[in-house]
Backbone bond lengths (Angstrom), bond angles and torsions (degrees), N, CA, C in turn:
res aa  C-N    CA-C-N  psi(-1)  N-CA   C-N-CA  omega(-1)  CA-C   N-CA-C  phi
1 M - - - 1.471 - - 1.503 110.11 -
2 R 1.423 117.89 -43.90 1.415 120.89 -179.15 1.529 110.51 -67.33
3 T 1.324 119.03 -35.32 1.457 122.05 177.10 1.503 111.14 -63.83
4 G 1.399 117.02 -42.23 1.408 120.85 179.27 1.540 113.01 -62.99
5 L 1.421 113.85 -38.80 1.460 119.01 179.95 1.540 111.31 -67.14
6 L 1.299 117.11 -41.97 1.482 120.15 177.28 1.492 109.77 -62.61
7 A 1.339 119.80 -38.27 1.475 122.83 179.90 1.503 108.38 -63.98
8 V 1.320 119.90 -42.05 1.490 123.02 178.41 1.502 111.21 -62.07
9 I 1.376 115.96 -46.03 1.425 121.21 -178.99 1.544 111.38 -61.09
10 F 1.336 113.77 -46.09 1.514 118.01 179.61 1.516 109.56 -62.10
11 L 1.367 119.88 -43.53 1.433 121.78 178.94 1.487 111.63 -61.81
12 F 1.343 116.16 -38.97 1.507 119.86 -176.95 1.519 107.76 -67.38
13 L 1.344 120.09 -41.30 1.436 120.82 178.55 1.559 114.35 -64.91
14 E 1.363 113.99 -36.70 1.417 117.75 176.18 1.502 112.33 -64.20
15 R 1.323 115.48 -43.48 1.455 120.10 -179.14 1.492 112.00 -70.79
16 W 1.318 117.48 -30.78 1.460 121.18 178.29 1.510 110.43 -70.17
17 R 1.347 120.93 -39.68 1.444 123.03 178.24 1.509 109.98 -66.34
18 H 1.369 114.48 -37.67 1.466 115.50 176.13 1.478 110.50 -66.43
19 Y 1.279 120.60 -38.42 1.476 124.42 179.67 1.500 111.13 -62.25
20 Q 1.419 115.38 -46.36 1.421 119.89 179.18 1.526 113.77 -60.23
21 A 1.320 113.75 -41.41 1.469 119.59 178.89 1.552 110.91 -63.49
22 L 1.348 112.59 -40.23 1.495 116.71 177.13 1.480 114.69 -62.42
23 T 1.401 116.84 -46.98 1.419 121.82 -179.61 1.531 114.17 -65.70
24 Q 1.394 113.24 -37.37 1.458 116.77 179.26 1.556 111.83 -67.02
25 T 1.294 114.21 -33.64 1.469 118.74 -179.48 1.507 110.26 -74.65
26 S 1.373 117.58 -40.42 1.411 121.68 -173.67 1.549 113.15 -79.05
27 F 1.358 113.38 -27.09 1.472 115.40 -173.74 1.544 111.80 -124.83
28 R 1.366 117.44 30.09 1.458 119.77 176.02 1.507 107.56 -67.93
29 P 1.422 116.52 132.70 1.461 118.77 -177.90 1.458 112.18 -58.20
30 Q 1.362 118.02 140.12 1.390 124.38 -178.84 1.561 110.22 -117.47
31 H 1.336 117.01 144.99 1.481 121.06 178.23 1.534 107.59 -90.73
32 H 1.289 115.26 114.49 1.468 121.15 -175.99 1.561 107.48 -106.92
33 R 1.288 113.54 135.98 1.439 119.47 173.12 1.542 108.98 -81.60
34 L 1.347 115.71 163.30 1.506 118.28 -178.87 1.498 112.82 -62.55
35 T 1.286 115.17 -25.80 1.534 119.76 -177.61 1.507 110.01 -80.45
36 Q 1.329 119.59 -16.35 1.473 123.99 -179.29 1.523 111.96 -88.24
37 R 1.347 112.78 157.68 1.418 117.82 178.46 1.545 111.03 -65.48
38 A 1.300 115.87 141.73 1.459 117.72 177.19 1.526 110.09 -70.82
39 P 1.332 114.70 155.89 1.491 115.71 -179.41 1.508 110.02 -67.92
40 P 1.314 118.51 161.50 1.473 119.92 -174.21 1.520 109.71 -65.36
41 P 1.332 115.40 154.54 1.467 119.44 179.28 1.542 111.25 -57.04
42 A 1.367 113.33 156.96 1.420 118.07 179.73 1.480 116.11 -59.00
43 L 1.340 114.55 -30.80 1.436 120.09 179.61 1.516 111.03 -53.41
44 F 1.311 117.02 -49.84 1.493 119.70 -175.77 1.529 109.82 -68.63
45 A 1.352 118.22 -35.49 1.483 120.75 178.48 1.567 107.42 -64.60
46 T 1.349 115.87 -40.34 1.428 118.28 179.25 1.544 113.60 -63.00
47 E 1.324 113.23 -41.11 1.491 117.63 179.40 1.496 112.57 -64.94
48 R 1.379 114.65 -38.42 1.430 119.13 179.26 1.548 110.95 -68.85
49 T 1.302 113.83 -39.11 1.535 117.71 174.58 1.477 111.71 -57.72
50 H 1.410 113.89 -46.96 1.463 116.76 -178.81 1.567 111.42 -63.58
51 T 1.370 115.90 -38.78 1.441 119.63 178.44 1.505 111.55 -61.20
52 T 1.353 113.06 -47.52 1.482 117.30 179.51 1.464 112.52 -61.50
53 R 1.376 116.74 -41.14 1.487 118.80 178.67 1.514 110.60 -65.87
54 A 1.313 118.74 -34.85 1.494 119.96 -178.69 1.580 107.43 -68.78
55 V 1.327 116.75 -38.72 1.439 118.11 178.60 1.542 110.33 -64.70
56 F 1.338 114.25 -42.49 1.490 120.06 179.42 1.572 110.88 -57.63
57 L 1.384 114.90 -49.61 1.484 118.08 -177.83 1.484 109.42 -65.78
58 A 1.303 117.00 -40.91 1.471 118.38 -179.88 1.537 113.54 -62.18
59 T 1.304 114.04 -34.88 1.451 120.72 -178.87 1.547 108.92 -69.76
60 C 1.367 116.91 -38.03 1.414 121.42 177.98 1.528 109.57 -62.32
61 V 1.360 117.09 -49.01 1.429 120.50 -178.89 1.479 114.28 -60.33
62 A 1.371 113.32 -43.10 1.467 119.78 -177.97 1.519 111.59 -65.38
63 S 1.349 115.10 -27.16 1.466 118.05 -174.70 1.517 114.93 -84.68
64 V 1.326 117.88 -8.98 1.453 122.11 -174.10 1.561 107.70 -109.70
65 T 1.308 113.04 125.18 1.478 118.33 176.91 1.580 106.84 -124.60
66 F 1.343 112.49 154.22 1.446 118.48 179.62 1.541 106.92 -127.50
67 P 1.317 118.34 147.19 1.462 119.45 178.23 1.497 112.96 -65.89
68 G 1.335 116.52 143.70 1.485 120.45 176.63 1.516 112.99 -85.86
69 H 1.251 115.15 155.32 1.401 119.29 178.08 1.528 111.94 -120.61
70 A 1.322 115.71 134.57 1.409 120.17 -174.06 1.554 111.17 -69.16
71 F 1.299 117.20 145.91 1.472 123.99 179.95 1.534 107.00 -76.65
72 D 1.362 116.74 121.44 1.419 120.99 -176.40 1.513 109.91 -84.26
73 G 1.318 113.73 63.20 1.430 118.23 178.87 1.515 116.50 -114.14
74 G 1.284 116.78 -137.95 1.445 120.22 177.29 1.501 110.87 -78.94
75 V 1.300 114.91 -167.56 1.457 121.13 -176.37 1.515 108.61 -58.45
76 G 1.370 116.83 124.17 1.423 121.56 179.95 1.464 113.50 69.46
77 G 1.391 116.62 22.70 1.432 118.18 179.89 1.551 113.81 74.06
78 L 1.264 116.57 13.06 1.498 119.51 -172.46 1.523 111.73 -81.74
79 G 1.346 117.00 -43.05 1.435 121.74 -165.65 1.468 116.77 -93.43
80 K 1.367 115.07 -159.96 1.410 124.95 -176.78 1.456 112.15 -61.35
81 T 1.401 117.46 145.45 1.437 121.62 -178.21 1.535 111.53 -70.59
82 R 1.287 118.18 -31.54 1.500 120.10 -179.53 1.543 106.28 -137.30
83 P 1.310 116.16 69.44 1.510 121.24 178.23 1.479 112.34 -65.12
84 E 1.302 117.10 157.83 1.418 124.20 175.17 1.522 109.29 -90.02
85 T 1.328 115.83 102.77 1.460 120.47 -177.81 1.485 112.64 -100.76
86 G 1.367 119.47 -8.79 1.403 122.47 -178.43 1.505 116.18 74.01
87 V 1.360 117.91 5.51 1.483 122.98 -179.71 1.484 108.58 -76.97
88 L 1.314 116.77 123.69 1.508 120.36 177.86 1.518 103.17 -123.89
89 F 1.307 118.07 116.90 1.490 122.94 178.37 1.550 108.32 -78.90
90 F 1.396 110.83 143.70 1.460 116.64 174.64 1.529 108.97 -60.68
91 P 1.360 119.36 136.60 1.450 119.93 -177.75 1.521 113.34 -51.46
92 G 1.334 115.15 130.64 1.470 120.91 179.02 1.524 116.99 80.75
93 S 1.369 116.59 1.05 1.490 119.83 178.78 1.491 111.59 -103.52
94 S 1.277 116.52 159.39 1.488 122.82 177.46 1.581 109.04 -138.29
95 P 1.288 113.56 146.42 1.502 116.51 178.11 1.506 111.02 -67.83
96 F 1.327 119.11 151.13 1.448 123.75 -176.53 1.515 111.18 -138.98
97 Q 1.267 119.29 141.80 1.481 125.15 172.40 1.453 112.07 -124.09
98 N 1.321 118.61 126.10 1.485 121.76 -178.47 1.487 111.45 -87.14
99 A 1.301 115.53 -177.29 1.478 119.67 -176.83 1.540 114.75 -66.47
100 D 1.356 115.58 -22.28 1.449 120.73 177.52 1.529 113.36 -86.80
101 G 1.301 115.56 2.79 1.486 116.57 179.80 1.459 115.05 91.82
102 L 1.356 120.65 0.05 1.464 122.26 -177.54 1.511 110.60 -77.05
103 V 1.339 114.99 118.36 1.506 123.05 176.79 1.499 107.84 -92.33
104 T 1.368 115.16 131.65 1.432 118.23 178.11 1.505 107.24 -135.45
105 A 1.361 116.96 134.11 1.487 120.25 -179.58 1.558 107.39 -143.18
106 E 1.313 114.73 144.92 1.442 119.64 177.09 1.549 105.22 -104.33
107 L 1.360 113.20 122.41 1.420 119.46 -176.11 1.528 112.11 -122.21
108 V 1.274 119.11 177.16 1.416 122.90 176.76 1.496 110.77 -144.51
109 T 1.331 120.65 137.36 1.455 123.90 -179.57 1.498 110.65 -70.02
110 A 1.353 114.15 147.00 1.509 118.94 179.20 1.490 114.79 -90.12
111 G 1.387 113.41 -4.52 1.473 116.48 -178.71 1.515 111.63 -75.05
112 A 1.367 114.67 -164.61 1.451 121.01 -178.03 1.497 111.12 -69.97
113 S 1.340 118.65 -24.93 1.437 122.64 -176.70 1.568 110.69 -70.88
114 N 1.297 117.30 -33.18 1.545 121.13 179.27 1.469 108.18 53.80
115 Q 1.343 117.82 46.07 1.456 122.95 -170.81 1.572 110.52 -87.65
116 P 1.273 120.35 122.71 1.488 122.13 173.76 1.559 106.89 -74.65
117 Y 1.314 114.40 143.56 1.433 120.61 174.02 1.517 113.30 -155.38
118 R 1.306 112.78 162.19 1.506 117.76 -177.03 1.534 109.94 -111.07
119 V 1.324 115.92 127.11 1.485 120.61 176.99 1.517 108.24 -109.09
120 S 1.325 118.18 137.26 1.456 121.87 177.24 1.539 109.91 -145.70
121 F 1.292 114.85 142.92 1.497 119.88 172.91 1.515 108.73 -155.74
122 R 1.287 116.53 160.23 1.444 122.18 -176.29 1.493 111.11 -107.83
123 T 1.325 118.27 129.78 1.484 123.12 -179.18 1.497 109.78 -140.90
124 P 1.387 116.92 149.30 1.448 120.16 176.22 1.543 113.43 -84.07
125 W 1.313 115.65 -2.65 1.463 117.14 -175.74 1.520 110.98 -108.03
126 P 1.314 118.62 157.35 1.477 121.23 -174.55 1.553 110.73 -70.97
127 L 1.313 113.91 148.00 1.481 119.75 172.28 1.526 112.24 -73.44
128 L 1.303 117.52 130.45 1.427 121.01 -177.60 1.535 110.04 -74.23
129 P 1.350 116.55 137.35 1.438 119.69 -178.38 1.536 111.64 -82.07
130 T 1.349 117.20 77.49 1.481 122.20 -177.60 1.453 109.78 -133.15
131 T 1.306 117.15 148.33 1.457 123.27 -177.99 1.542 110.66 -99.35
132 T 1.360 117.19 1.82 1.446 118.42 -176.05 1.487 112.69 -104.94
133 G 1.310 118.45 3.37 1.447 118.55 -179.67 1.514 112.53 -174.20
134 L 1.269 115.65 -170.36 1.520 119.80 179.99 1.567 104.84 -133.56
135 E 1.329 115.10 101.59 1.474 122.06 -171.21 1.545 110.31 -145.14
136 S 1.359 113.14 138.71 1.445 119.42 170.07 1.507 107.53 -121.73
137 R 1.364 114.44 150.32 1.442 117.45 -172.47 1.526 112.11 -151.40
138 D 1.305 117.91 142.40 1.401 123.54 172.61 1.510 107.04 -83.03
139 L 1.316 117.01 107.88 1.426 120.81 -174.47 1.536 115.73 -69.18
140 Q 1.344 115.85 -10.17 1.421 117.96 -177.97 1.576 112.38 -98.85
141 T 1.330 116.60 -14.71 1.410 122.72 -178.39 1.551 109.46 -130.49
142 S 1.359 113.77 -160.52 1.456 118.11 -178.31 1.534 113.02 -107.11
143 E 1.356 117.80 10.41 1.441 121.74 -175.63 1.583 108.53 -82.25
144 S 1.316 117.07 141.40 1.473 120.84 173.43 1.536 110.40 -163.47
145 A 1.251 113.96 166.87 1.455 121.95 175.79 1.549 110.02 -137.71
146 F 1.350 118.57 139.94 1.399 120.63 178.88 1.509 112.08 -149.81
147 V 1.301 115.98 161.15 1.476 123.62 -178.75 1.451 110.48 -100.88
148 Q 1.331 118.72 135.15 1.493 124.79 172.57 1.471 105.34 -126.21
149 V 1.354 118.38 133.14 1.417 127.20 179.68 1.545 110.14 -116.82
150 L 1.305 115.55 125.20 1.447 122.36 179.31 1.509 109.00 -111.37
151 E 1.305 115.75 112.22 1.495 120.12 -178.77 1.536 112.36 -78.71
152 N 1.259 115.13 153.72 1.514 123.16 -178.48 1.491 111.35 49.05
153 T 1.355 114.74 43.74 1.482 119.11 -176.63 1.545 107.26 -131.06
154 P 1.345 117.46 120.96 1.460 120.59 176.75 1.478 109.88 -81.47
155 L 1.338 117.19 172.28 1.417 122.45 174.89 1.567 110.17 -63.46
156 P 1.316 117.44 132.00 1.483 119.67 -175.81 1.536 111.77 -63.74
157 T 1.312 113.06 142.74 1.486 117.48 -175.36 1.555 110.79 -94.75
158 S 1.337 119.03 -8.49 1.453 122.22 -177.59 1.578 108.68 -154.23
159 T 1.337 113.17 162.82 1.466 116.62 176.32 1.547 111.34 -62.27
160 A 1.300 113.97 -39.41 1.517 117.08 -179.87 1.518 109.75 -63.73
161 N 1.304 117.70 -37.91 1.460 120.28 179.24 1.528 110.28 -65.51
162 F 1.326 117.02 -43.31 1.494 119.02 175.48 1.479 113.86 -62.49
163 A 1.361 116.70 -41.60 1.456 119.75 177.39 1.536 111.79 -57.08
164 T 1.335 116.67 -38.33 1.454 119.48 177.40 1.522 111.01 -65.21
165 L 1.309 117.68 -41.61 1.431 122.48 179.65 1.528 111.60 -58.81
166 V 1.334 114.02 -42.66 1.488 119.89 -176.42 1.518 111.10 -70.77
167 Q 1.386 114.03 -40.36 1.505 118.40 178.37 1.544 112.84 -64.87
168 N 1.329 115.18 -30.51 1.462 120.49 -178.25 1.547 113.97 -87.20
169 S 1.304 114.21 -3.32 1.517 117.28 -178.14 1.483 110.45 -128.13
170 V 1.373 116.70 -80.77 1.464 122.08 -174.43 1.571 111.83 -63.30
171 L 1.305 117.36 -38.61 1.453 122.15 -177.65 1.475 114.80 -95.21
172 A 1.353 117.18 1.31 1.452 120.86 179.38 1.561 110.59 -81.28
173 S 1.342 116.42 175.62 1.460 120.62 -176.35 1.517 109.92 -64.83
174 Q 1.279 120.82 -28.94 1.446 124.58 -178.50 1.554 112.68 -88.87
175 G 1.313 115.60 -2.92 1.446 121.80 -174.91 1.564 112.80 -95.11
176 K 1.299 114.66 -170.19 1.489 121.24 179.97 1.518 114.33 -66.17
177 F 1.294 117.63 -38.19 1.495 121.00 -168.85 1.502 113.15 -114.47
178 G 1.296 122.51 3.78 1.454 118.63 -178.35 1.524 115.45 -116.75
179 A 1.331 115.59 17.24 1.458 122.23 -177.47 1.551 111.44 -66.54
180 Y 1.328 117.63 -29.86 1.460 120.55 -174.14 1.519 113.95 -113.86
181 G 1.351 114.78 17.00 1.412 121.07 -177.79 1.523 112.67 135.84
182 S 1.315 116.96 150.75 1.462 118.43 -174.54 1.539 108.18 -70.66
183 P 1.278 118.78 130.83 1.510 122.87 174.65 1.526 110.42 -61.01
184 T 1.278 113.73 146.63 1.497 122.66 -178.04 1.565 110.16 -114.89
185 D 1.293 113.92 171.38 1.469 122.84 172.93 1.582 108.00 53.73
186 V 1.296 115.24 46.33 1.514 117.29 -177.52 1.518 108.17 -79.67
187 K 1.318 117.21 130.59 1.465 125.11 177.38 1.512 108.44 -128.40
188 V 1.355 115.17 127.33 1.455 120.41 -177.26 1.546 107.13 -121.70
189 K 1.348 114.08 133.89 1.473 118.43 179.96 1.521 109.03 -137.45
190 R 1.296 115.58 132.83 1.467 117.19 178.22 1.532 109.51 -83.54
191 L 1.328 114.92 142.62 1.461 121.86 -178.34 1.539 109.31 -117.50
192 D 1.332 114.50 162.11 1.475 117.18 178.01 1.546 107.79 -73.04
193 S 1.294 116.75 135.94 1.458 122.62 177.15 1.516 110.34 -81.98
194 A 1.325 115.49 123.37 1.436 120.65 -174.66 1.543 112.77 -80.39
195 V 1.319 115.82 -31.85 1.484 120.03 -173.86 1.487 110.09 -140.84
196 G 1.294 114.35 156.82 1.466 126.07 168.57 1.545 112.95 50.05
197 T 1.345 114.13 -158.94 1.477 123.20 178.96 1.487 109.74 -87.61
198 G 1.340 112.97 172.61 1.459 119.30 175.36 1.490 110.67 100.60
199 L 1.342 115.10 -175.92 1.465 123.48 -178.30 1.520 109.96 -127.88
200 T 1.303 113.36 156.48 1.486 121.05 -177.77 1.519 109.41 -126.51
201 Y 1.323 117.44 138.22 1.447 121.60 -178.25 1.536 110.80 -139.24
202 S 1.311 114.43 157.27 1.492 121.73 168.36 1.493 108.33 -116.63
203 V 1.338 117.03 132.48 1.465 122.49 -178.63 1.503 109.95 -128.27
204 R 1.355 114.35 126.89 1.419 120.65 178.21 1.518 108.21 -117.00
205 F 1.350 117.81 144.28 1.498 119.19 178.61 1.523 107.13 -166.88
206 V 1.335 113.79 171.34 1.462 123.41 177.87 1.503 106.87 -116.03
207 A 1.295 119.11 116.49 1.483 123.28 -179.86 1.516 110.16 -110.08
208 L 1.285 116.48 163.89 1.470 124.08 -179.12 1.559 107.39 -103.00
209 T 1.376 112.91 136.72 1.444 119.38 175.13 1.499 111.27 -86.08
210 P 1.299 121.70 170.72 1.497 123.62 176.89 1.467 112.95 -53.03
211 G 1.380 117.61 -29.03 1.442 123.20 177.64 1.512 115.63 -88.62
212 Q 1.363 113.75 11.51 1.437 122.99 178.53 1.567 112.83 63.49
213 R 1.321 115.05 29.05 1.437 120.08 173.40 1.539 110.80 -96.35
214 E 1.333 116.78 146.47 1.455 117.31 -178.48 1.528 110.78 -79.79
215 S 1.321 116.14 142.09 1.465 122.89 179.35 1.523 108.05 -133.45
216 E 1.304 116.29 118.21 1.542 120.07 177.20 1.471 109.07 -82.47
217 R 1.317 115.50 126.10 1.456 123.45 -176.81 1.530 110.66 -123.63
218 Q 1.332 115.77 154.16 1.435 119.32 172.68 1.571 108.56 -141.93
219 L 1.321 113.55 133.01 1.486 120.00 -176.04 1.529 107.91 -122.12
220 L 1.334 114.84 148.32 1.443 123.31 162.57 1.512 106.16 -108.34
221 I 1.395 115.19 132.98 1.451 120.49 -174.13 1.530 109.43 -132.09
222 R 1.324 112.65 130.29 1.471 118.71 171.17 1.506 110.13 -115.35
223 C 1.338 118.45 131.26 1.463 121.05 179.90 1.511 111.55 -120.49
224 V 1.355 114.95 135.37 1.473 120.30 -176.40 1.542 105.02 -131.56
225 P 1.370 116.15 134.19 1.451 117.05 177.40 1.541 114.03 -79.51
226 I 1.291 116.05 150.68 1.463 123.83 175.07 1.522 109.28 -146.25
227 A 1.309 118.62 116.38 1.429 122.56 -175.88 1.545 110.13 53.60
228 D 1.355 117.05 -121.83 1.452 121.08 -179.97 1.584 111.22 -101.08
229 S 1.306 116.15 15.41 1.461 119.10 -178.55 1.534 111.52 -123.05
230 L 1.319 114.81 174.27 1.478 121.14 -177.92 1.558 107.92 -130.36
231 V 1.295 114.47 124.18 1.459 119.41 -179.79 1.564 108.89 -100.86
232 L 1.329 115.84 127.93 1.471 123.75 -178.38 1.499 106.39 -114.54
233 L 1.341 117.89 133.68 1.454 124.55 165.73 1.541 106.26 -112.34
234 L 1.351 114.39 121.09 1.428 120.96 -176.63 1.548 108.68 -117.47
235 A 1.329 115.22 127.04 1.486 121.12 176.14 1.518 107.42 -128.50
236 G 1.378 114.32 129.18 1.431 116.58 -177.32 1.511 113.80 -159.73
237 T 1.356 113.65 -177.89 1.428 121.19 -177.21 1.557 106.49 -161.02
238 T 1.319 115.16 -168.04 1.489 120.77 177.01 1.508 106.59 -75.87
239 R 1.299 116.47 155.67 1.450 123.44 177.69 1.542 110.04 -58.38
240 Q 1.310 118.56 -37.27 1.431 122.28 -177.86 1.551 111.84 -65.31
241 R 1.305 116.09 -32.62 1.517 119.19 -175.16 1.560 110.08 -97.59
242 F 1.320 119.01 -7.13 1.395 117.22 -171.89 1.537 116.61 -64.23
243 A 1.332 116.25 -34.59 1.484 120.19 -178.56 1.536 109.77 -59.25
244 T 1.365 115.76 -40.58 1.444 119.79 -174.23 1.554 112.15 -83.78
245 Q 1.282 116.47 -17.16 1.492 122.84 -176.77 1.532 113.46 -109.82
246 Q 1.279 117.14 1.41 1.477 121.98 -176.35 1.481 114.92 -58.21
247 G 1.374 115.83 -39.70 1.408 121.31 -179.93 1.530 113.07 -65.42
248 T 1.317 114.68 -43.24 1.511 121.68 179.18 1.516 107.58 -65.08
249 L 1.317 116.07 -43.96 1.495 117.21 -176.37 1.472 111.73 -65.54
250 R 1.340 117.43 -36.16 1.468 122.36 -179.01 1.511 110.07 -69.25
251 D 1.343 117.19 -41.08 1.474 120.52 176.57 1.503 111.10 -59.84
252 I 1.336 119.47 -37.56 1.414 121.70 -177.24 1.539 110.16 -67.81
253 I 1.301 119.06 -48.50 1.519 119.47 -174.82 1.541 107.66 -72.02
254 D 1.355 119.95 -32.38 1.437 119.46 177.04 1.486 113.97 -67.56
255 S 1.305 117.05 -17.45 1.512 119.78 -179.84 1.504 111.51 -85.72
256 L 1.330 118.93 0.39 1.459 120.14 -176.40 1.526 110.52 -68.17
257 E 1.335 114.26 131.97 1.484 121.43 172.32 1.514 107.97 -129.39
258 V 1.313 115.64 134.65 1.456 123.14 177.26 1.540 109.06 -126.28
259 V 1.282 118.25 109.86 1.470 122.47 -172.88 1.531 110.25 -125.59
260 P 1.318 118.25 127.29 1.488 120.45 176.64 1.470 110.83 -69.03
261 T 1.340 116.02 146.03 1.475 119.72 -178.40 1.514 106.70 -127.05
262 P 1.354 116.90 155.53 1.459 120.70 178.94 1.551 111.57 -67.73
263 V 1.300 113.42 150.46 1.525 119.03 177.69 1.514 106.42 -70.69
264 R 1.310 114.39 127.36 1.500 118.16 178.24 1.528 110.70 -77.82
265 P 1.330 116.69 141.51 1.462 118.02 176.36 1.578 110.66 -73.72
266 L 1.299 114.74 145.85 1.454 118.04 179.02 1.551 110.32 -68.35
267 R 1.331 114.39 142.08 1.429 118.36 -177.27 1.531 108.29 -106.82
């Protein structure tokens, strides 16, 4: 921030010296003889001064840029700023992403079991620095992946059962996509699971943005049980980009691993 401020001040001084040189050259007093035309009235000089000053200020503003910051909301910046994801980090632990994109986090279930477990998945996008969830996002597009944990929830026995779980969590008002209104046209389809245990689904829906505009989304979701809870890894994007990103999204959810860990003794 201090570096950016110094850069602005330096640029301002440079532009101001340029402006002073311009005005001194353009409005240097001239000695006129009686036979010559008188200099223009002060009104016109004032207007020109104001015009030059406006150009100078506009140039300064146009020359200064500041880095943008991603909206810490739902997938693609669409949803709630602090959604309820059910993610509880093990006391004293923090999520980590290595150079190969592998995200690892030590969590604990909120149910009666209070079971510690390790969640890991591989993603090409950076892990967001947030303490309210576990999410990675492509800051240039609308793709992202995040973890949702449902406590006291067994593995769904049918597609209809899973659709209800999603609508009561991810698509609800406290979830990623229901903050600005209930999503509509929800379509849930079960997919073949390529690896390990758990179930895989595809979910399509129309969500509302903060500006109340409709946004068609599509997610791939893999759910894995742990103790008395259910861990969901969701990877998705807009409906328009899904066809070209489907392979990447599928690789992400297929990389999900949920492993129980022993309770650590207090130190």
